[in-house]
C-alpha positions as CSV (number, residue, x, y, z in Angstrom):
1,X,199.9,86.1,103.2
2,X,196.9,84.1,102.0
3,X,195.7,81.1,104.0
4,X,196.9,78.8,101.2
5,X,200.4,80.4,101.3
6,X,200.4,79.9,105.1
7,X,199.3,76.2,104.7
8,X,201.9,75.5,102.1
9,X,204.7,77.3,103.9
10,X,204.1,75.4,107.1
11,X,203.5,72.1,105.1
12,X,200.1,71.6,106.7
13,X,197.3,69.5,105.3
14,X,193.8,71.0,105.1
15,X,192.8,68.9,108.0
16,X,195.8,70.0,110.1
17,X,194.9,73.6,109.3
18,X,191.3,73.0,110.3
19,X,192.5,71.6,113.6
20,X,194.8,74.6,114.1
21,X,192.0,77.1,113.7
22,X,189.6,75.0,115.7
23,X,187.3,73.7,113.1
24,X,185.8,70.3,113.6
25,X,183.3,68.0,112.1
26,X,182.9,66.2,108.8
27,X,183.2,69.3,106.6
28,X,186.1,71.0,108.4
29,X,188.7,70.0,105.9
30,X,186.5,71.1,103.0
31,X,185.6,74.4,104.6
32,X,189.3,75.3,105.2
33,X,190.0,74.3,101.6
34,X,187.3,76.7,100.4
35,X,188.7,79.5,102.6
36,X,192.2,78.8,101.4
37,X,191.3,78.8,97.7
38,X,189.0,81.8,97.9
39,X,185.8,79.9,97.2
40,X,184.3,81.0,100.5
41,X,184.8,84.0,102.7
42,X,185.1,83.4,106.5
43,X,182.7,84.9,109.0
44,X,184.1,87.7,111.2
45,X,184.4,85.3,114.1
46,X,186.4,82.8,111.9
47,X,188.6,85.6,110.6
48,X,189.6,86.4,114.2
49,X,190.3,82.7,114.9
50,X,192.4,82.4,111.7
51,X,194.3,85.6,112.7
52,X,195.0,84.2,116.2
53,X,195.9,80.7,115.0
54,X,198.3,82.0,112.4
55,X,199.8,84.7,114.8
56,X,198.5,87.4,112.4
57,X,200.3,85.9,109.4
58,X,196.8,85.8,107.8
59,X,194.5,88.7,108.3
60,X,191.1,89.8,107.1
61,X,192.8,92.1,104.7
62,X,194.5,89.1,103.1
63,X,191.1,87.6,102.4
64,X,189.7,90.8,101.0
65,X,192.7,91.2,98.7
66,X,192.3,87.5,97.6
67,X,188.6,87.9,96.9
68,X,189.1,91.3,95.2
69,X,191.7,89.8,92.9
70,X,189.6,86.8,92.1
71,X,186.5,88.9,91.5
72,X,188.4,91.3,89.2
73,X,189.9,88.4,87.3
74,X,186.6,86.7,86.8
75,X,184.9,89.9,85.8
76,X,187.6,90.7,83.2
77,X,187.5,87.2,81.9
78,X,183.7,87.3,81.5
79,X,184.0,90.5,79.5
80,X,186.7,89.2,77.3
81,X,184.7,86.1,76.6
82,X,181.7,88.1,75.8
83,X,183.8,90.2,73.3
84,X,185.0,87.0,71.7
85,X,188.6,87.6,72.8
């Protein structure tokens, strides 16, 4: 399950999710949004905090799969664009 799926399933705002995983500060909501949408990859320490906060519903493997899929999609799209498709 991705962090975004977890957030949506539990009907959490990005701020509530930030609070759940122990992020604070002015950019906490934005940071969680970036994790959830695949724009940013969490540090190993943050991955552990996310796993614990979500009771292992979201794991490091979920982030790897999300980033792999996004990277592959972006790579293919770039090639298709270069080919004029």
